[in-house]
C-alpha positions, 0 to 999 in steps of 0.5 A, a space after each residue: 562539516 557532517 550530512 544532515 540526517 536522513 529525513 525520518 521515515 513516514 509509511 501510508 497503508 490503503 486500501 481502494 476500489 478500482 473503478 471500472 475493469 482494470 485490463 493487463 495493460 494498463 497495470 502493467 503501464 501503471 506499475 513500471 511508472 510507479 516503480 520508476 516514480 518510487 526509485 527516485 523520490 526514494 519511496 518503496 512498499 508493496 501493491 496488492 490488486 485483488 478482485 478490484 481493491 489495492 492494497 498500497 504501502 507507502 513508505 520514505 521520507 515524509 515529505 515524498 509519502 505525503 506528496 504520492 499520497 495527494 497524486 494517489 488521492 487525484 487518480 480517478 482509477 480508483 475510489 473510496 481510499 480508505 486509510 489504514 495507517 498513515 505517520 511515522 515509521 522506525 524502518 522500511 516494511 519493503 526496503 529492496 522494492 521501488 513498489 514489489 507487486 504480488 499478482 492476484 494469481 501468486 497469492 494464496 488461498 490463505 493471503 485471499 481470504 486474508 485480504 477479503 476479511 479485512 475488506 470485510 472489517 474495515 466495511 463494518 466498522 463503524 463512520 468514525 473517522 480516524 478510530 481504527 477498530 481495536 485490534 486491526 491494526 495486529 491484522 493488518 500486520 501480520 498480514 502484511 509480514 507474509 508479504 517481506 519476503 521476496 516472490 515474483 510477480 
């Protein structure tokens, strides 16, 4: 008897705004719980938090990503969730960590500027949901590529 094929990979990337001030100990608790939960669900990804904004990449089995995104949308610690990308993917961008976190203090000046530019571009886009800005995906992909090399939080 042959093994069942692996579930197709799915990726979701979003930006959101923190509601209120997120203390370091709260962020630490979120990271610990998320890593444990993600590990059990076969989820990997990246989380950045800078100047009150989250950028989160979630990847794994489609059902797991969908379930996690539903949970994230209900989380009252953030608002203004903007989906940047969602759908199937051929490979994981962050295969080695259930939640790779890069602390704001570890972002380079160029990464901080790229993060601010991404937020500004999204705020300036037309209010037509589901229509990405032309070329925005190229900028996002290039920005995320800089985080594929593991760094300490």
